[in-house]
Every structure is written in structure tokens, then in C-alpha cells.
C-alpha positions as CSV (number, residue, x, y, z in Angstrom):
1,M,44.2,-78.9,165.4
2,T,47.7,-78.0,166.2
3,D,49.0,-77.3,169.7
4,R,51.4,-74.7,168.5
5,P,50.5,-71.2,169.7
6,R,50.0,-68.6,166.9
7,T,52.5,-65.8,166.8
8,D,51.9,-62.5,165.3
9,Y,55.1,-62.0,163.2
10,P,54.2,-58.6,161.7
11,A,53.6,-57.1,165.1
12,K,56.9,-58.6,166.5
13,I,58.8,-57.2,163.5
14,A,57.1,-53.8,163.9
15,D,58.0,-53.7,167.6
16,S,61.6,-54.7,166.9
17,L,61.9,-51.9,164.3
18,E,60.5,-49.4,166.7
19,Q,62.9,-50.5,169.4
20,V,65.9,-50.2,167.0
21,A,64.7,-46.7,165.9
22,T,64.3,-45.6,169.5
23,K,67.7,-46.8,170.4
24,I,69.3,-45.0,167.4
25,R,67.4,-41.8,168.1
26,S,68.6,-41.9,171.7
27,L,72.2,-42.3,170.6
28,T,72.1,-39.5,167.9
29,V,69.3,-37.0,167.9
30,D,68.9,-36.7,171.6
31,R,72.6,-36.0,172.1
32,V,72.7,-33.4,169.3
33,A,69.6,-31.7,170.8
34,V,71.4,-31.4,174.2
35,G,74.5,-30.0,172.4
36,V,72.5,-27.4,170.4
37,T,70.6,-26.3,173.6
38,W,73.8,-25.7,175.5
39,A,75.3,-23.9,172.5
40,A,72.4,-21.6,172.4
41,I,72.5,-20.9,176.1
42,G,76.3,-20.3,175.8
43,I,75.7,-17.7,173.0
44,V,73.1,-15.9,175.1
45,I,75.4,-15.9,178.2
46,A,78.3,-14.6,176.1
47,A,76.2,-11.8,174.6
48,I,74.9,-10.7,178.1
49,A,78.5,-10.9,179.5
50,L,79.8,-8.7,176.6
51,L,77.0,-6.1,177.2
52,A,77.8,-6.1,180.9
53,I,81.5,-5.5,180.2
54,I,80.7,-2.6,177.9
55,W,78.3,-1.0,180.4
56,L,80.8,-1.4,183.2
57,L,83.5,0.2,181.1
58,V,81.3,3.1,180.2
59,A,80.3,3.5,183.9
60,F,83.9,3.4,185.0
61,F,84.9,6.0,182.3
62,R,82.0,8.3,183.4
63,A,82.8,8.0,187.1
64,L,86.5,8.6,186.3
65,G,85.7,11.6,184.1
66,T,83.6,13.1,186.9
67,L,86.4,12.7,189.5
68,I,89.5,13.7,187.6
69,G,88.3,15.3,184.4
70,Q,87.4,14.1,180.9
71,E,90.9,14.4,179.3
72,V,92.7,12.5,182.1
73,A,89.9,9.8,182.0
74,Y,90.5,9.3,178.3
75,A,94.2,8.8,179.0
76,V,93.7,6.4,182.0
77,V,91.1,4.3,180.2
78,G,93.2,4.3,177.0
79,G,96.3,3.3,179.0
80,I,94.4,0.4,180.7
81,L,93.1,-0.9,177.4
82,L,96.5,-0.5,175.8
83,L,98.1,-2.6,178.5
84,A,95.4,-5.2,178.2
85,G,96.0,-5.4,174.5
86,V,99.8,-5.7,174.9
87,F,99.2,-8.5,177.5
88,V,96.9,-10.4,175.1
89,W,99.3,-9.8,172.2
90,V,102.2,-11.3,174.1
91,K,100.2,-14.3,175.3
92,R,98.8,-15.2,171.9
93,H,101.5,-17.8,171.2
94,P,103.3,-18.5,174.4
95,D,105.0,-21.8,173.3
96,D,106.1,-20.7,169.8
97,E,109.8,-19.8,169.5
98,P,110.7,-17.7,166.5
99,T,112.1,-20.0,163.9
100,Q,115.0,-19.2,161.6
101,P,114.5,-20.1,158.0
102,Q,116.8,-22.8,156.9
103,E,119.0,-22.2,153.9
């Protein structure tokens, strides 16, 4: 009767909504998923690194204690850690100048 082709409007609307939802998901959820994955990997790496540092410190202390004696080893390791703490303390605010209170 008519020469106009029939279009399936409900299917077109559903496809359009699905495309919009997919686009929004790719802009939000996928990016957050990548961030969460890298955050978890970073936490695992930090924990492993901390354990490795502790084990290396214990191994260094034991080797030093065997070579020069336990008491001297405590003094050497304590001195090294003290110097590291002083260095970190000094570097905590490198740009801040002590300010005088204004009267």
C-alpha cells in the first residue's frame, strides 16, 4: 500500500540506549577499574619491599654482629638509623622558613 519502509523504532531506541550506556561505562567504570587494579598492585609491591628492607636490615645486623661483636653491631646499626632519621627530619619541610609571629 505505501512505499515507505517500516522502521523498528523500539529496536533503534534500545540500540541507542545500549550505545550510550557502553560509552558512559567506558568513560567511568573501566577507568576506575584500572585505577583500583594499579592501587592493589602498588600495595602488594610496597608490602613486599618493606619486608625485603626489614630482612636485609636483620641480615646486615647479624653479619655485622658475627664480624665485630653484638654490642658494636647495635651501636653501628643504631648510628646508621639515627643518621637516616636526622636526614629525613631535616628534609621534611625544605622550603619552609621559620616565621616570626607578627605583633
